[in-house]
C-alpha positions as CSV (number, residue, x, y, z in Angstrom):
1,S,0.0,0.0,0.0
2,G,1.0,3.7,-0.2
3,V,1.4,4.0,3.5
4,G,3.6,1.0,3.8
5,A,5.8,2.1,0.9
6,F,6.2,5.6,2.4
7,A,7.2,4.1,5.7
8,T,9.8,1.8,4.0
9,I,11.3,4.8,2.2
10,I,11.6,6.8,5.4
11,V,13.3,3.9,7.2
12,G,15.6,3.4,4.3
13,A,16.6,7.1,4.2
14,I,17.3,7.0,8.0
15,G,19.5,4.0,7.5
16,I,21.5,5.7,4.7
17,L,22.0,8.9,6.9
18,M,23.0,6.8,9.8
19,I,25.7,5.0,7.8
20,L,27.0,8.3,6.4
21,E,27.1,10.1,9.7
22,G,28.3,7.0,11.6
23,G,31.1,6.4,9.2
24,H,32.2,10.0,9.4
25,A,32.1,9.9,13.2
26,I,34.2,6.7,13.3
27,L,36.8,8.1,11.0
28,S,37.1,11.3,13.0
29,G,37.4,9.3,16.3
30,A,34.2,10.7,17.8
31,M,32.6,7.2,17.9
32,T,33.8,3.7,18.1
33,L,32.7,0.8,15.9
34,G,30.9,-0.8,18.8
35,D,28.9,2.4,19.4
36,F,27.9,2.5,15.8
37,F,26.8,-1.2,15.9
38,M,24.7,-0.5,19.0
39,Y,23.0,2.5,17.3
40,A,22.3,0.4,14.2
41,V,20.6,-2.4,16.2
42,F,18.6,0.2,18.1
43,I,17.3,1.9,14.9
44,G,16.4,-1.6,13.5
45,L,14.4,-2.4,16.7
46,V,12.5,0.9,16.5
47,A,11.9,0.8,12.7
48,L,10.1,-2.6,12.6
49,P,7.2,-1.7,14.9
50,L,6.8,1.6,13.0
51,I,6.4,-0.3,9.7
52,N,3.9,-2.6,11.3
53,I,1.9,0.3,12.7
54,A,1.8,1.9,9.3
55,S,0.4,-1.3,7.8
56,I,-2.4,-1.5,10.3
57,G,-4.3,1.2,8.6
58,T,-4.4,-0.8,5.3
59,Q,-5.5,-3.9,7.2
60,I,-8.3,-2.0,8.9
61,T,-9.5,-0.7,5.5
62,E,-9.5,-4.2,4.0
63,A,-11.3,-5.5,7.1
64,F,-14.1,-2.9,6.8
65,A,-14.5,-3.7,3.1
66,G,-14.9,-7.4,3.9
67,L,-17.4,-6.5,6.6
68,D,-19.5,-4.6,4.1
69,R,-19.5,-7.6,1.8
70,I,-20.6,-9.9,4.6
71,R,-23.4,-7.6,5.6
72,E,-24.5,-7.5,1.9
73,I,-24.7,-11.3,1.8
74,R,-26.6,-11.5,5.1
75,R,-29.2,-9.0,3.7
76,L,-29.9,-11.3,0.8
77,V,-33.1,-13.3,1.0
78,T,-32.3,-17.1,0.8
79,E,-34.2,-19.5,-1.3
80,D,-35.3,-21.4,1.8
81,A,-37.0,-18.3,3.2
82,E,-38.7,-17.6,-0.1
83,D,-39.9,-21.2,-0.4
84,G,-42.0,-20.8,2.8
85,A,-44.4,-18.6,1.0
86,R,-44.6,-20.6,-2.2
87,S,-46.9,-23.4,-3.3
88,P,-45.7,-27.0,-2.8
89,L,-45.1,-29.2,-5.8
90,A,-45.8,-32.9,-5.4
91,D,-45.3,-34.5,-8.8
92,V,-44.2,-33.1,-12.1
93,V,-45.4,-34.3,-15.5
94,G,-42.7,-32.3,-17.4
95,D,-44.7,-29.8,-19.5
96,V,-42.5,-26.7,-19.8
97,K,-43.5,-23.4,-21.5
98,F,-41.6,-20.2,-21.9
99,E,-43.8,-17.2,-22.5
100,N,-42.0,-14.0,-23.8
101,V,-39.1,-14.5,-21.4
102,S,-36.2,-11.9,-21.4
103,F,-33.1,-12.0,-19.2
104,E,-30.1,-9.7,-18.5
105,Y,-27.0,-10.1,-16.3
106,V,-26.2,-6.3,-16.6
107,P,-29.0,-3.8,-16.7
108,G,-29.7,-2.7,-20.2
109,A,-27.9,-5.6,-21.9
110,E,-30.4,-8.3,-22.6
111,V,-28.9,-11.8,-23.0
112,L,-32.3,-13.4,-23.9
113,K,-34.9,-11.5,-25.8
114,H,-38.6,-12.5,-25.8
115,I,-38.1,-16.2,-25.8
116,S,-41.2,-18.3,-26.3
117,F,-41.6,-22.0,-26.9
118,H,-43.4,-25.1,-25.6
119,A,-41.7,-28.4,-24.6
120,A,-44.4,-31.0,-24.2
121,A,-44.1,-33.6,-21.5
122,G,-41.8,-36.4,-22.6
123,S,-40.4,-34.5,-25.6
124,T,-36.8,-33.7,-26.5
125,T,-35.8,-30.0,-27.2
126,A,-32.4,-29.4,-28.6
127,L,-30.7,-26.0,-28.3
128,V,-28.3,-25.1,-31.2
129,G,-26.2,-22.0,-31.8
130,S,-22.8,-20.5,-31.7
131,S,-21.0,-19.5,-28.5
132,G,-22.7,-16.7,-26.7
133,A,-26.0,-17.3,-28.3
134,G,-27.8,-17.8,-25.0
135,K,-28.1,-21.6,-24.7
136,S,-26.6,-21.9,-21.3
137,T,-28.5,-18.9,-20.0
138,L,-31.8,-20.5,-21.1
139,I,-30.9,-23.7,-19.4
140,N,-30.0,-21.8,-16.2
141,L,-33.6,-20.4,-16.3
142,V,-35.0,-24.0,-16.5
143,L,-32.8,-24.9,-13.6
144,T,-34.0,-21.8,-11.7
145,F,-30.4,-20.6,-11.2
146,N,-31.5,-17.3,-12.6
147,R,-34.8,-15.5,-12.8
148,P,-36.4,-13.8,-15.9
149,K,-36.3,-10.1,-16.2
150,S,-39.7,-10.3,-17.8
151,G,-42.0,-13.0,-19.0
152,R,-43.0,-16.2,-17.3
153,I,-42.0,-19.9,-17.2
154,F,-44.7,-22.5,-16.7
155,V,-44.3,-26.0,-15.5
156,D,-47.3,-28.2,-15.9
157,G,-49.3,-25.0,-16.4
158,R,-48.2,-23.4,-13.1
159,D,-46.0,-20.3,-12.9
160,L,-42.5,-21.5,-11.8
161,A,-42.1,-18.3,-9.8
162,T,-44.9,-19.4,-7.4
163,L,-43.5,-23.0,-6.8
164,R,-41.2,-24.2,-4.1
165,L,-37.7,-24.5,-5.7
166,A,-36.7,-27.4,-3.4
167,D,-39.7,-29.4,-4.7
168,Y,-39.1,-28.5,-8.3
169,R,-35.4,-29.2,-8.3
170,R,-36.0,-32.7,-6.9
171,Q,-37.6,-33.4,-10.3
172,L,-34.5,-32.3,-12.3
173,G,-31.6,-34.3,-13.6
174,V,-28.4,-32.9,-15.1
175,V,-25.6,-34.5,-17.1
176,L,-22.9,-32.0,-17.9
177,Q,-19.8,-32.0,-20.1
178,D,-17.3,-32.2,-17.3
179,N,-18.8,-34.4,-14.6
180,F,-17.4,-34.2,-11.0
181,L,-16.9,-37.3,-9.0
182,F,-16.7,-37.0,-5.2
183,D,-14.0,-38.6,-3.1
184,G,-15.9,-41.8,-2.4
185,T,-16.8,-45.2,-3.9
186,I,-18.4,-45.7,-7.3
187,A,-21.6,-46.8,-5.6
188,E,-21.7,-43.6,-3.4
189,N,-21.2,-41.4,-6.4
190,I,-24.0,-43.1,-8.3
191,A,-26.3,-42.9,-5.3
192,F,-25.6,-39.2,-4.6
193,A,-29.1,-38.2,-5.7
194,R,-30.7,-41.1,-3.7
195,P,-28.5,-41.8,-0.7
196,H,-30.8,-44.5,0.6
197,A,-31.0,-46.4,-2.7
198,T,-30.4,-50.2,-2.4
199,R,-27.3,-51.8,-3.9
200,D,-29.6,-53.6,-6.4
201,D,-31.0,-50.2,-7.6
202,I,-27.5,-48.8,-7.9
203,E,-26.2,-51.7,-10.0
204,E,-29.3,-51.7,-12.2
205,A,-28.8,-48.0,-13.0
206,A,-25.1,-48.7,-13.7
207,R,-26.0,-51.5,-16.0
208,I,-28.4,-49.4,-18.0
209,A,-25.7,-46.6,-18.3
210,H,-23.0,-49.2,-19.3
211,C,-21.0,-48.6,-16.1
212,D,-21.1,-52.2,-15.1
213,E,-18.8,-53.1,-18.0
214,F,-15.8,-51.3,-16.5
215,V,-16.7,-51.4,-12.8
216,R,-16.4,-55.2,-12.7
217,R,-12.8,-54.9,-13.9
218,F,-11.8,-53.3,-10.6
219,E,-10.8,-55.6,-7.7
220,K,-13.4,-54.0,-5.3
221,G,-16.1,-53.4,-7.9
222,Y,-18.6,-50.8,-6.8
223,D,-16.7,-50.3,-3.6
224,T,-13.7,-48.9,-5.5
225,V,-12.8,-45.4,-4.3
226,V,-12.7,-42.8,-7.1
227,G,-12.4,-39.1,-7.1
228,E,-9.5,-36.9,-5.9
229,R,-7.6,-39.6,-4.1
230,G,-9.0,-42.7,-5.6
231,V,-8.9,-44.4,-9.0
232,K,-8.8,-42.0,-11.9
233,L,-11.6,-42.7,-14.4
234,S,-11.5,-41.7,-18.0
235,G,-13.8,-39.0,-19.4
236,G,-16.1,-41.6,-20.9
237,E,-16.3,-43.6,-17.7
238,R,-17.0,-40.4,-15.6
239,Q,-19.8,-39.6,-18.1
240,R,-21.4,-43.0,-17.7
241,V,-21.3,-42.7,-13.9
242,S,-23.1,-39.4,-14.3
243,I,-25.7,-41.0,-16.5
244,A,-26.2,-43.8,-14.0
245,R,-26.6,-41.1,-11.2
246,A,-29.3,-39.4,-13.3
247,I,-31.1,-42.7,-14.1
248,L,-31.2,-43.6,-10.3
249,A,-32.6,-40.1,-9.5
250,D,-35.5,-40.7,-12.0
251,P,-36.1,-37.1,-12.9
252,R,-39.0,-35.8,-14.9
253,I,-37.0,-33.0,-16.5
254,L,-33.6,-33.8,-17.8
255,I,-30.8,-31.4,-18.9
256,L,-28.0,-32.8,-21.1
257,D,-24.9,-31.0,-22.1
258,E,-23.4,-33.4,-24.7
259,A,-19.8,-34.3,-24.3
260,T,-19.2,-37.1,-26.7
261,S,-17.3,-35.2,-29.3
262,S,-13.9,-35.8,-27.6
263,L,-14.5,-39.4,-26.9
264,D,-13.5,-42.5,-28.8
265,S,-16.2,-44.2,-30.9
266,E,-16.7,-47.1,-28.5
267,S,-17.2,-44.9,-25.5
268,E,-19.5,-42.6,-27.5
269,A,-21.7,-45.5,-28.7
270,A,-22.1,-46.7,-25.1
271,I,-22.9,-43.2,-23.8
272,Q,-25.4,-42.5,-26.6
273,D,-27.1,-45.7,-25.8
274,G,-27.3,-44.8,-22.1
275,L,-28.6,-41.3,-23.0
276,R,-31.4,-42.8,-25.2
277,T,-32.5,-44.9,-22.3
278,L,-32.3,-41.9,-19.9
279,R,-34.3,-39.6,-22.2
280,R,-37.2,-42.1,-22.6
281,G,-40.4,-40.7,-21.1
282,R,-38.7,-37.6,-19.8
283,T,-38.8,-34.0,-20.9
284,T,-35.3,-33.4,-22.1
285,F,-33.3,-30.3,-23.0
286,V,-30.1,-30.9,-24.9
287,I,-27.3,-28.4,-25.6
288,A,-26.2,-29.8,-28.9
289,H,-22.5,-29.7,-29.9
290,R,-22.7,-32.4,-32.5
291,L,-25.7,-31.8,-34.7
292,S,-25.7,-35.4,-35.9
293,T,-26.8,-36.5,-32.4
294,I,-30.0,-34.5,-32.3
295,R,-31.7,-35.7,-35.5
296,S,-34.4,-37.4,-33.5
297,A,-35.2,-34.4,-31.3
298,D,-38.9,-33.4,-31.3
299,Q,-37.9,-29.8,-31.8
300,I,-34.7,-27.9,-32.4
301,L,-34.3,-24.2,-31.3
302,V,-31.7,-22.3,-33.2
303,M,-30.4,-19.4,-31.1
304,E,-28.5,-16.4,-32.3
305,G,-27.9,-13.2,-30.3
306,G,-30.3,-14.3,-27.5
307,E,-33.2,-14.9,-29.8
308,I,-34.7,-18.0,-31.4
309,V,-34.2,-17.5,-35.1
310,E,-35.4,-20.9,-36.3
311,R,-37.3,-23.8,-34.9
312,G,-38.5,-27.2,-36.1
313,T,-37.3,-30.7,-36.7
314,H,-34.0,-31.7,-38.1
315,A,-35.4,-32.5,-41.6
316,A,-37.5,-29.4,-41.7
317,L,-34.7,-27.1,-40.7
318,L,-32.3,-28.6,-43.3
319,A,-35.0,-28.0,-46.0
320,K,-35.2,-24.3,-45.0
321,H,-31.5,-23.7,-46.0
322,G,-31.2,-21.2,-43.1
323,R,-28.9,-20.8,-40.1
324,Y,-29.3,-24.4,-39.0
325,R,-28.3,-25.6,-42.5
326,Q,-25.2,-23.4,-42.4
327,L,-24.2,-24.8,-39.0
328,Y,-24.8,-28.3,-40.1
329,D,-22.9,-28.0,-43.4
330,K,-20.0,-26.3,-41.7
331,Q,-19.7,-29.0,-39.0
332,Y,-20.2,-31.8,-41.6
333,H,-17.3,-30.5,-43.7
334,F,-15.1,-30.0,-40.6
335,E,-15.6,-33.6,-39.6
336,Q,-14.8,-34.7,-43.2
337,D,-11.7,-32.6,-43.2
338,L,-10.4,-34.5,-40.2
339,F,-9.6,-37.3,-42.6
340,V,-7.9,-35.1,-45.2
341,N,-4.1,-34.7,-45.2
342,P,-2.7,-31.2,-44.6
343,G,-2.5,-29.3,-47.9
344,E,-5.3,-31.3,-49.5
345,D,-8.8,-29.8,-50.0
346,F,-12.2,-31.4,-49.7
347,T,-12.9,-31.4,-53.4
348,P,-13.8,-34.9,-54.4
349,E,-11.9,-36.6,-57.2
350,P,-13.6,-36.2,-60.6
351,E,-15.2,-39.3,-61.9
352,A,-13.4,-41.1,-64.7
353,P,-14.9,-40.3,-68.1
354,V,-17.2,-42.9,-69.4
355,A,-16.0,-44.3,-72.7
356,A,-18.3,-43.5,-75.6
357,P,-19.9,-46.6,-77.2
358,P,-18.4,-47.4,-80.7
359,L,-20.3,-45.9,-83.6
360,T,-22.4,-48.3,-85.5
361,P,-21.7,-47.9,-89.3
362,P,-24.8,-47.0,-91.2
363,A,-26.5,-49.9,-93.0
364,R,-25.8,-50.1,-96.7
365,L,-28.7,-49.7,-99.0
């Protein structure tokens, strides 16, 4: 800080003056070397407390700033306090509707603009768009991590703002790109959403998610410790554990952030099979990274600049030759280019010319 730097400069200046004056006094015989050493030690003992006193002001300022932040947090209304005045939610069918929803992180800068769509119970809705289009923000609204600036979100025909968040979130399941495993056994990680689940239920969920295939290879099976200090699982194995966790939770609304693009083909096939089982009968929202994996979605929402610019099925959007078709063609050519050597282009080889049939001489009259 400025005060501490100033105190350091003053102490340094005093030390320089003491050396100059002390050296002159020793040379003139007015002071012995022992006297000079005694004065130097004395100045050092006095200077250190002075520097500490100067830094106390900075520490007090930082402490008051931290106290202001703590008071600000304590003034916030917690979700638990708000839930007390909201309506309970017993069961969820999974019908989700956005009605003219807008959202902004910073006042005056809308991230979502007048979003409206309907996701029927049991349907799959895929979100497509470039980075910053608003896909994750929309999903955060579904998860009730954020609240709309304007508009309303309905779940089974009831305004989400009037429902208890604890009841609603118990009906949600999430499978993210980078899944976190706790420092515990595989069984404990799968049963995180249902701590009192039986071992049979855990193993059944793992079998559906294709976890059982690699878990059995461990000496302790489902009692193998994974996470920070345990066995390190690969990305595909962590993904399958996360899917098993979601299957065991049995949510009515499912959020999927696809993460199969960086996996090998065998792991991807197993995960896609587990995801198909997980989606069955549940309202599913998918943030799509590989457009080839959402061909069967009931509706695809193409987002750009916080707005829905196109919507429809995979086939219908391809036929429009709009933004979705541009994204699809670009990704398709990129995947094809992965198999092209550097310096080569994607232009297919021309077909060999077909030889013309021999001419038949005209018949003689």
